C-alpha positions as CSV (number, residue, x, y, z in Angstrom):
1,M,-2.7,28.6,24.3
2,S,0.9,29.6,23.4
3,R,2.7,28.1,20.4
4,R,5.2,26.4,22.7
5,A,2.4,24.9,24.9
6,F,0.5,23.7,21.8
7,W,3.5,21.8,20.4
8,A,4.5,20.5,23.8
9,L,1.0,19.0,24.2
10,T,1.0,17.6,20.7
11,V,4.4,15.9,21.0
12,S,3.5,14.7,24.5
13,A,0.4,13.0,23.1
14,S,2.6,11.1,20.6
15,L,5.2,10.2,23.1
16,V,2.7,8.9,25.6
17,H,1.0,6.9,22.8
18,A,4.4,5.4,21.8
19,A,5.3,4.6,25.4
20,L,2.0,2.8,26.0
21,T,1.9,0.8,22.7
22,V,5.4,-0.1,21.5
23,P,6.5,-2.2,24.6
24,F,3.4,-4.3,24.2
25,A,3.4,-4.7,20.4
26,G,4.7,-8.2,20.3
27,R,3.0,-9.7,23.4
28,K,0.1,-11.3,21.7
29,D,-0.4,-13.3,18.5
30,L,-1.9,-11.6,15.5
31,W,-5.6,-10.7,15.8
32,K,-8.0,-11.4,13.0
33,D,-7.6,-8.0,11.4
34,D,-3.8,-8.2,11.7
35,A,-3.8,-11.7,10.2
36,Y,-6.1,-10.5,7.4
37,S,-3.7,-7.6,6.6
38,M,-0.8,-10.0,6.6
39,V,-2.6,-12.4,4.1
40,V,-3.2,-9.5,1.8
41,A,0.2,-7.9,2.2
42,T,2.2,-11.1,1.6
43,K,0.7,-11.7,-1.9
44,S,2.5,-10.6,-5.0
45,L,2.1,-6.9,-5.9
46,S,-0.1,-7.7,-8.9
47,K,-2.5,-9.7,-6.7
48,I,-2.5,-6.9,-4.1
49,V,-3.4,-4.3,-6.7
50,G,-6.1,-6.5,-8.1
51,Y,-7.5,-7.2,-4.7
52,L,-7.4,-3.5,-3.7
53,W,-9.0,-2.4,-6.9
54,H,-12.1,-4.5,-6.2
55,R,-12.3,-4.6,-2.4
56,E,-10.1,-2.3,-0.3
57,A,-9.2,0.8,-2.3
58,A,-9.1,3.0,0.7
59,M,-6.5,0.9,2.4
60,A,-4.2,0.7,-0.7
61,P,-1.3,2.8,0.7
62,F,-1.3,0.9,3.9
63,Y,-1.3,-2.6,2.3
64,M,1.4,-1.5,-0.2
65,L,3.7,-0.3,2.7
66,L,2.9,-3.4,4.7
67,H,3.9,-5.6,1.8
68,F,7.4,-4.2,2.0
69,W,7.4,-4.0,5.8
70,A,6.5,-7.8,6.0
71,R,9.8,-8.5,4.2
72,V,11.7,-7.2,7.2
73,S,10.0,-9.6,9.6
74,R,6.8,-11.5,10.1
75,D,7.0,-11.3,13.9
76,P,3.7,-9.9,15.3
77,G,5.6,-7.2,17.2
78,V,7.5,-6.0,14.2
79,L,4.3,-6.1,12.0
80,R,2.4,-4.0,14.5
81,L,5.2,-1.3,14.5
82,L,4.0,0.1,11.2
83,P,0.5,0.9,12.3
84,I,1.8,2.2,15.6
85,A,4.2,4.5,13.8
86,F,1.2,5.9,11.8
87,A,-0.8,6.4,15.0
88,V,2.1,8.1,16.8
89,A,2.6,10.4,13.8
90,V,-1.1,11.5,13.7
91,P,-1.1,14.2,16.4
92,P,1.8,16.2,15.0
93,L,0.5,15.8,11.4
94,V,-2.9,16.9,12.3
95,A,-1.4,19.8,14.3
96,I,0.6,20.9,11.2
97,A,-2.5,20.8,9.1
98,V,-4.9,22.5,11.5
99,K,-2.9,24.9,13.5
100,P,-2.3,27.5,10.8
101,R,-6.1,27.6,10.1
102,M,-7.0,27.9,13.8
103,G,-5.6,31.3,14.4
104,E,-6.3,32.8,17.8
105,R,-10.1,32.8,17.4
106,R,-12.2,31.4,20.2
107,A,-15.2,29.2,19.8
108,S,-18.5,31.0,19.7
109,P,-22.1,29.8,19.3
110,P,-23.6,29.9,15.8
111,H,-25.6,33.0,14.9
112,C,-29.3,32.4,14.4
């Protein structure tokens, strides 16, 4: 696959994802996981750090960003834009990380 085709496919995946999710972000109320994230993110920073230290350390960066994002608006559509932004950014970020390591090698079966 050419470099141009690779990046066209990568960016297209992100654009399609954005087109399919952003228009519908605010159409429903918060689900349980969204509401749970909001409960955690709207606490004081010291309470968030204490909570994350004991229960959700892997989600710390997300909850810290969501804490500040929730100050913009608590509208469900606006709250969902942060995770959507991360999801839309994934294909290009993975491509940036993986493409240089891929080279032009083709898959081959393992040697026995």
